N, C-alpha and C positions, 0 to 999 in steps of 0.2 A: 418557496421555492418550487420550481417546476420536479415531478418525478423525473429521473434519468429513462430518456429513451430505448424504445423497447429492439432490440436485434431483431433485422429483417427474416422474415423467414425464406428458406431457401426451398423451390417445387426440385424434388428428383426425379429425375426420368426412370422409366420401370425401367428394367434391365433387359438386354437385347435378349429376344426372343420371347419375352413376356407379354403375356395377353394386355392387349390397350383396354381400358374400360370403355364401356357403350358408350355410343354420345344421351346426350340429354334424353329423357325423356325414350328411350328404344330399350325394349324389353334384354338382360341381358343372356347371351349365348348359352345354348344347354350344359349342363358337365360333361365333362371329357366323358365318350363311351357310349351318351345318349345321343339319339338321332331328331334332329328337329324335326319338327313335321313338315311334311313336301307341302298341306297348302298354306301354312305360314299362317299366321292371326288371323282368326277371324274379320274379315271387313264386309260392311251394311251399308258402303256408300254404289252411287250409279255405277254401274260397271260399263266398260269402255262400249261402243257400236265396232265393230269387225269391220275394216273395208272391204269394200267389194271388188272383185275382182275386176281386172279392166273389159268394154267389152266392143266387139266389131262394129262397125259399123253396121251391121247387118242384125245388132241384136243380140247376136251368139258371143256367148264370152270365150276368149282365150286358149287353148288348152295348157293344162300345168299354172293359169294366171297371172300368165308372163305375155304381155304387149310383145310381138315381133318389133325386132327392131331394126334403122331402118336401115340403107346402104352406109357407104363411109360414112364418117361423116364433116360437115363442109368445112371447111377453110376459114379461120376469118377475115373478116374484112380487110382490103386493104387502104391503111388512107396513106393521105402524101405527108411527108416529113417534113418537117417546121423547120424553115427556113432561118438561118442566121442572120442575123443584122451586120448589115453592109461595114466593113472595120471602115471606108476611108467618109461614112457620113459619121460616124463618132468621133474620127479626128478634124472633121468639117468641124463640130461643134467646138472641141475644145481648141483647137487653134484660131478660131473666129474671137477666142476673149483672150487667149493671147498673142497671136500677132493674125489682124483682119486679114488683109491680103491671102495669105495662106488658108486659112479657112475657109473662103472665096472661091481658089480654087480646088479647093478638095470637095466644096460640096458639089462643084459642079458634074465632078467626075465620080463623085459617090452617085448623082443622080444619073447621070451615063447607065453606070453598072448597073443600077438595083433596076432601072428600067429593063437591060435585058438579061439580067439573071433573074429577077423578081424576088431578091431578098427581101431582106423586111427593111427597116431604118430609113425612109424619104421624110418620116417627118423632121427625123434627126438632120438626117439634109440639108434641109428645108430653113431650119431654126438655123444650120451652121450660116446658110447662107444670107437669112439676114441680119443677123449681128453681123456678121463680116461686113458686109453692105452696109450697113446704117455706123460701126467703127469708121468704114471708108471713108463716107460720107463726114464724121466728126471729123477723122482728122485731115482732109483738107480743106475743109471750112474754118479748121483752129489755123491752117498754115497764109489761109488768105487773110485773116484778121490778124497773124503776124506780120506778115508780109504789107499788110497796108498803114501798122501802127507802126511800124522801123521806116515806111516810107515818107510817112507824116511826121515822123519825128526827124527824120536826115532834112525834111525839107522846114522845119520849123528850126532847124537848129543852123542855116545858112543866111 
């Protein structure tokens, strides 16, 4: 048999206002009433190099160690706002799959609007036109085949 499991230990946080323990490896703070050494613990490592003050073009240091500020801040460059996609181009592509003649008409309208306004969506309009014309062509071909079959069947029946 196994021994019964030990109950889990609970970590209790220190009460409010109590000093928290120093991080691992750090020296504990001095007791209340004693002053800490202002220099801190001795450090034998390399010291950081001071940053030299800014220098003018003629080699003289600026007074106070600060370079003069240029006039007013320059405004950010303006960029052309992105144009949205033409709605008729989207409708052209969707309608080319559902009702091809409407897709072809919307595709031509979208192409004209895109040329006038510079909107995005020229590829969508072209895809709607191509798919629409293929669908219309297949529909006309199917009607011709059905018509020829009915005519041949009517001629054979007489």
